N, C-alpha and C positions, 0 to 999 in steps of 0.2 A: 321853625325848621322847614316849613313848606316853601318859604321864599328863598331858602338857601340854594336849591338846585337852579332856580331861575337866575339868581344872582351869579352863580358860577357859569351858567351858560352865557350870560351877557358879558361877564368879565373875561371869558375865554374866547369870545367870538372873534377876536383879533388874531388868535393863533391859527396857523395854517394846519388844519386838521388833516387835510389830504391835498392832493394836486388839484382837486375840484373845489377847494376852499369851503368845505362843508362846515356848518356850525358844530362846535364841539360841546356836547352836553356832559357834565360831570355830576351825575346824580345816582351813581351806582354805589351802594353802601348806605351809610358810612360804617367804617370800623374804627375802633379807638386804638391809638398807639401813643406812646410817650417818646418824645425827642427833646433834647435840651432841658430835661427835667420838667417838661410841661405836657399836658394832655392835648392831643390833636385828633380831630375827626378826619379820616382819610376816605376820599371818594374816588372811585374809578370813573373813567371817561369813555364816551361812546366810541372813540377811535381804538380802544383796546390796548393803547400804549401809554396813555398819560394818566397821572394821578394828581389830585389836589389835596393838600393838607390844610385844614382850617382850624385855627386855634379855638379852643372851647372858651366860653365866657369866664370861667373861673381861672383860666390860665394867665400868668404874667405876660404871656406873649399875645394877648388879645388886645386889639383886633389885628389879625395878620393872617395871610395865607401864602403858601408856597405851591408852586406848580412844577412837576417833573413832566417835561414834554420832549418828544423825540424830534431831533433836528439833525439832518445830515448823518443819520445812522448812529447818533449817540444821544444820551440824555442831557438836557439842559435844565438847570434849576433856576427858577426865578421866584421872587416873592414881593409882596406889597402889603402895606398896612401902617398903622400908627402905634404899634406896641413898643414896649421897652426894648431898646437896642441890645441890651445884654441878654435878654431872654431870646430874642430872635437870632442873635449871633450864636448862642449855644445850640439852638435848633439847627441853624444853617451848618454848623460844624458837624453835628450828628448826621444830617442828611447828605452832606458831601462825602461822608465816609461809606455810604451805602453803595453796594455793587449793583450791576445790572441785574444779577440774580435776585438780590434783595428787592429791587423795584418790581421785578416781574412777580415775585412772591406777594407783594402788597397788592398788585393789580388783581391777582387771582383771589386773594383773600376778600377784596371788596366784592367780587362776583359771588363768592360763597356767603358773604355776610358774616364771616368768621370773626369772633372777638375772643377766641380762645387764648390768644397771646397778646394782651393789650399793651405790652411795653416793648420798646425796642430792645434788641439783643445786644446793641453796642454799649 
């Protein structure tokens, strides 16, 4: 688990974290949530606006990660990995149904380290 934040920082370094192009670190949390019928670890990022969802090893969506990042005033969802496409498609469908309020709630939960509601409400 120690290498995960380093990996995330490297994987996300290409994202434009700010106008100054600062490195984006996503090591806040994780909290556990379920999307697409699979467990995901959700990490908050140093910009206070992005989150990363990393599939857990026991997930049929492993290995894969999704990133919600702010672009031009709205959230953009991207993902990458070599997991089963049906599992990642189910997760993608759940994630695209999230509202901005849902994403902001996840960001806040990562800051609090809350795992009180480990499953998606969708």
